[in-house]
Each structure stands twice: as structure tokens, then as C-alpha cells.
C-alpha positions in Angstrom: 1.8 21.8 7.8 1.4 18.3 6.6 -2.0 16.5 6.5 -0.9 14.1 9.3 0.2 17.1 11.5 -3.1 18.8 11.0 -4.9 15.5 11.9 -2.9 15.1 15.1 -3.6 18.8 16.1 -7.3 18.7 15.6 -10.2 16.8 14.1 -10.2 17.7 10.4 -12.6 17.6 7.5 -11.5 16.4 4.0 -13.0 15.5 0.7 -12.5 12.9 -2.0 -13.2 13.8 -5.7 -12.7 11.9 -8.9 -11.4 13.1 -12.3 -14.4 13.7 -14.7 -14.3 12.2 -18.2 -15.2 15.4 -20.1 -14.0 19.0 -20.1 -17.5 20.1 -19.1 -17.2 17.8 -16.1 -13.9 19.2 -15.1 -15.3 22.7 -15.2 -18.3 21.6 -13.1 -16.0 20.0 -10.6 -13.9 23.2 -10.3 -17.1 25.0 -9.4 -18.1 22.3 -6.9 -14.7 22.5 -5.2 -15.2 26.2 -4.7 -18.7 25.6 -3.2 -17.5 22.8 -0.9 -14.5 24.9 0.2 -17.0 27.0 2.2 -16.6 24.4 5.0 -12.8 24.9 5.0 -11.6 21.3 4.4 -8.1 20.6 5.6 -7.3 18.5 2.5 -8.8 17.2 -0.7 -7.8 13.9 -2.4 -8.3 13.1 -6.1 -8.7 9.5 -7.2 -7.2 8.2 -10.4 -8.1 5.6 -13.1 -6.5 2.3 -12.3 -4.4 2.3 -15.4 -3.5 6.0 -15.1 -5.4 6.9 -18.3 -6.8 10.0 -16.6 -3.5 11.2 -15.1 -3.6 14.5 -16.9 -7.1 15.2 -15.7 -6.2 14.2 -12.2 -3.3 16.7 -12.3 -5.7 19.4 -13.5 -8.0 18.8 -10.5 -5.1 18.7 -8.1 -4.0 22.1 -9.4 -7.6 23.4 -8.9 -7.4 22.3 -5.3 -4.1 24.1 -4.8 -5.7 27.2 -6.4 -8.3 27.3 -3.5 -5.5 28.5 -1.2 -6.7 26.5 1.7 -6.8 22.7 1.5 -3.8 20.5 0.9 -4.0 18.5 -2.3 -3.4 14.7 -2.2 -3.1 12.4 -5.1 -4.3 8.8 -5.3 -1.7 6.6 -7.0 -1.8 2.9 -8.0 0.6 0.2 -9.1 -1.6 -0.8 -12.1 0.4 -1.0 -15.4 3.2 1.2 -14.0 6.9 0.7 -14.3 9.5 2.2 -12.0 10.3 4.8 -14.7 6.7 5.8 -15.1 6.2 6.1 -11.3 9.3 8.3 -11.0 8.1 10.5 -13.9 4.7 10.9 -12.3 6.1 11.7 -8.9 8.5 14.2 -10.3 5.6 15.9 -12.1 3.6 16.0 -8.9 6.4 17.6 -7.0 6.9 20.2 -9.6 3.2 21.1 -9.2 3.7 21.4 -5.5 1.8 18.2 -4.7 3.7 16.2 -2.0 1.0 14.0 -0.5 0.3 10.6 -2.1 -2.2 7.9 -1.1 -0.3 4.8 -2.3 -2.6 2.0 -3.5 -2.4 -1.3 -5.3 -5.4 -0.5 -7.4 -8.1 -2.8 -8.8 -7.1 -5.3 -11.4 -8.3 -4.5 -14.9 -10.9 -6.7 -16.6 -9.4 -9.9 -17.8 -6.2 -9.4 -15.8 -5.2 -11.3 -12.6 -2.4 -8.9 -11.5 -1.2 -5.3 -11.5 0.7 -5.9 -14.8 3.2 -3.4 -13.5 6.4 -3.3 -11.5 4.8 -3.8 -8.1 2.1 -6.2 -6.9 1.3 -4.6 -3.6 0.8 -1.1 -2.2 3.5 -1.8 0.3 6.1 -2.4 -2.5 5.1 0.9 -4.1 5.5 2.7 -0.7 8.9 1.1 -0.2 10.0 2.4 -3.6 8.7 5.9 -3.0 10.3 6.1 0.4 13.7 4.9 -1.0 13.6 7.3 -4.0 12.1 10.4 -2.4 12.6 10.1 1.3 10.7 12.7 3.2 9.9 14.8 0.1 6.7 12.8 -0.4 4.2 12.3 2.5 2.6 8.9 2.1 -0.8 7.6 3.3 -2.4 4.2 2.9 -5.8 2.6 2.7 -7.5 0.7 5.6 -10.3 -1.8 5.4 -12.4 -2.0 8.5 -14.2 -5.1 7.1 -11.0 -6.4 5.5 -10.1 -6.3 1.9 -12.3 -8.4 -0.4 -9.3 -10.5 -1.5 -7.9 -10.9 2.0 -8.0 -14.4 3.6 -8.0 -13.3 7.2 -8.7 -10.1 9.1 -5.4 -10.4 10.9 -3.6 -10.3 7.6 -5.1 -6.9 6.8 -3.9 -5.6 10.2 -0.4 -7.0 9.6 -0.3 -5.3 6.2 -1.3 -2.0 7.8 1.5 -2.3 10.4 3.9 -3.0 7.6 2.7 0.2 5.8 3.1 2.2 9.0 6.6 0.9 9.3 7.3 1.9 5.7 6.4 5.5 6.5 2.6 5.9 6.0 1.6 9.0 7.9 -2.1 8.3 8.2 -4.8 5.8 7.1 -7.8 6.5 4.9 -10.6 4.0 5.5 -12.4 2.4 2.7 -16.2 2.2 2.6 -18.0 0.8 5.6 -21.5 1.2 7.2 -21.0 -1.4 9.9 -19.9 0.7 12.9 -19.5 -2.4 15.1 -17.0 -3.7 12.6 -15.3 -0.3 12.6 -15.0 -0.4 16.4 -13.4 -3.9 16.3 -11.0 -2.6 13.6 -9.9 0.3 15.8 -9.3 -2.1 18.7 -7.2 -4.3 16.4 -5.1 -1.2 15.4 -4.5 -0.5 19.0 -3.4 -4.0 19.8 -1.1 -4.0 16.8 0.5 -0.7 17.9 -0.7 1.1 14.8 -0.7 4.7 16.0 -0.9 6.9 12.9 -4.0 9.0 12.5 -7.2 7.6 11.0 -9.3 9.3 8.4 -12.8 7.8 8.3 -14.4 7.7 4.9 -18.1 8.5 4.6 -20.2 8.0 1.5 -23.5 10.0 1.5 -26.4 7.7 1.2 -28.6 9.3 -1.5 -29.4 6.7 -4.2 -30.5 3.1 -3.7 -28.7 1.5 -6.7 -25.5 3.5 -6.2 -25.4 2.4 -2.6 -25.9 -1.3 -3.5 -23.3 -1.1 -6.3 -20.7 0.4 -4.0 -21.4 -2.1 -1.2 -21.7 -5.3 -3.1 -19.8 -5.0 -6.4 -16.9 -2.9 -5.3 -16.2 -3.1 -1.6 -17.8 -6.2 -0.2 -19.1 -4.3 2.8 -22.0 -5.3 5.0 -25.4 -3.5 5.0 -26.4 -3.2 8.7 -30.0 -3.8 9.8 -31.0 -0.1 10.1 -29.7 0.6 6.6 -31.3 -2.5 5.2 -34.6 -1.4 6.7 -34.2 2.1 5.2 -33.6 0.5 1.8 -36.8 -1.6 2.1 -38.9 1.2 3.5 -37.9 3.7 0.7 -37.2 1.1 -2.0 -39.4 2.8 -4.6 -39.3 6.3 -3.2 -36.2 8.1 -4.4 -36.7 11.4 -2.7 -37.7 9.7 0.6 -34.6 7.5 0.3 -32.4 10.6 -0.2 -33.8 12.4 2.8 -33.6 9.5 5.2 -30.2 8.4 3.7 -28.7 11.8 4.4 -29.9 11.6 8.0 -28.4 8.2 8.2 -25.0 9.5 6.9 -25.2 12.5 9.3 -25.6 10.1 12.2 -22.7 8.1 11.0 -20.5 11.2 11.0 -21.5 12.0 14.6 -20.7 8.4 15.6 -17.3 8.5 13.9 -16.5 11.7 15.8 -17.6 10.2 19.1 -15.1 7.4 18.5 -12.3 9.9 18.2 -11.3 9.6 14.6 -8.8 12.2 13.4 -10.5 13.1 10.2 -13.8 12.9 8.4 -13.2 12.1 4.7 -16.4 12.7 2.6 -16.6 10.7 -0.6 -18.2 13.7 -2.4 -18.8 12.0 -5.8 -18.1 15.5 -7.0 -21.5 16.7 -5.7 -21.3 19.9 -3.8 -25.0 20.2 -3.0 -25.1 16.8 -1.4 -21.8 17.3 0.5 -22.8 20.6 1.9 -26.2 19.5 2.9 -24.8 16.5 4.7 -22.3 18.6 6.6 -25.1 20.9 7.7 -27.3 18.0 8.8 -24.5 16.5 10.8 -24.3 19.6 12.9 -20.6 19.0 13.4 -19.0 21.4 10.9 -19.8 25.0 10.5 -18.8 27.4 7.8 -16.0 29.6 9.1 
């Protein structure tokens, strides 16, 4: 069963992990995957370095996901620094490994560069190429931005891009970081009006560290910090443990609200931390170990 089919059949749980930079980190992540598998995620995605420098490590992690004999493995893949030939080589390798789900992304521009420096400039172009070359052999997904992409001029442009990706064969949407649930609701309404009907996987980043939270919101995603979260930051600004405890409660409440809105999947940005991920799922009260 594909990821999209599972998401249409029931509300699923999934994880995002990233490739560690050291062999010790890889082994640690393999142990973490086994621990997080206790909640029976339907699928697990692994990010990649923008330029593909960690492709080998990404593949090792995807193989580790497959070895769990439960979740489907999905690979993030970007346009950065990639030629058609390189893309085809990478896709052929994934298929040989038994990986047939790909989250197609443009990727972040590298420092000092103003473009992808590769064959394609947009995720939609990458998707069109993959669909033309591989047809239904690869199951494509795409990113969605409830507060719009930081380089987008208009919110309506983002929705139009998503409609284009659906038309190109994207089977589901994975949302990028947001804490503004009112913005998320407006985004869902916009999807409905644009006749975007593919399933939505809502990304959740556990709130555990002040500086990490601010970095992800302000330097990487350009997402708003709603009043309740801002007050939490102020209230626990110099209290790391208090911040962690209240932050996890905040994230658990966000999970419950996402589910009340009818999203098809909860996608936890685990940051490779099994302890935090499992604790968050317990606090949410929405997922039980089978």
C-alpha cells in the first residue's frame, strides 16, 4: 500500500529524520528509529543535504527504515546542483533499494549562490521530469507552506504552485513548519477552493529548546510565533527545563488541534530524538503503542 493510500484510509503517524554527519550518529539514529517504531508509524522520511553531499548516508538511513519491516521509507530529494543524469542515477539507486516514495523539493540555495545551480529551478520541474522518466514507478509528494514560502510574493502564488504539483502527480502534501493554526485553517480553505484534494500531512516540530525554536522560525522558515507561544518563551526564557515541559504540552495541544481539523497524517519532525518524540506522542493522548 502506498503512503497516500494509507493516508486516505486512516489518519496516520509519520516521522522525519535527518542524516547524521558521523558514523556514531548514524548508529544512534538506527537505535532511535527502533525506539520510535514502538508507535507504529506508517512512514518515515529522511531529509538530504541540499547539494546531495550526504546522499550515501541518507540511503543508509532509508535502508534502516526498510529494515524495521513496518513503515514505508520516503526520500527527500532536491534540485540543488543536480543534472538530469545525476537525478536519474539517484532514482535508479533508490528503486534498486526498494525505495519508491520521493518528496520532490527545490531545496535551499547554497551560500553565495542565487539559484539551484542544477538542471531544474523549481520542484515542479523536477516532478515533471520524474513523472516523464519513471511514470507510476515513483510515488511523488510535495511541500506545502501554510504561511507561504519565504520567497513567494503572494499567498495565491503558493496555492497555484500546489495545484500545479497536484496536476503533475503529487500524491500528498507535507506541510512545512507552522505554529499559527489560524493561518493553517486559512490555508486548508484555500486548498479546498483551488480543488486541491490530495491528502495533507501536517508537520509538527516539538517545542523543547528556546534557541532552536527561534532559529527554525526566524532564520529558516519565516513563520509567525503566535501569542501563546510568545508568552511561553517569555515566561520560561531562562528556564530550560520549564520551557521543555511547557513546550511539549504546547506541541501536544497542536497535535490534537491538527487532528480535530481532519488532517490525514501527523508528521513529527523528530530531530532524531526518540525520547522527545515518544514523550510528545504520549502527552498528546492521540497515539498508543500497538
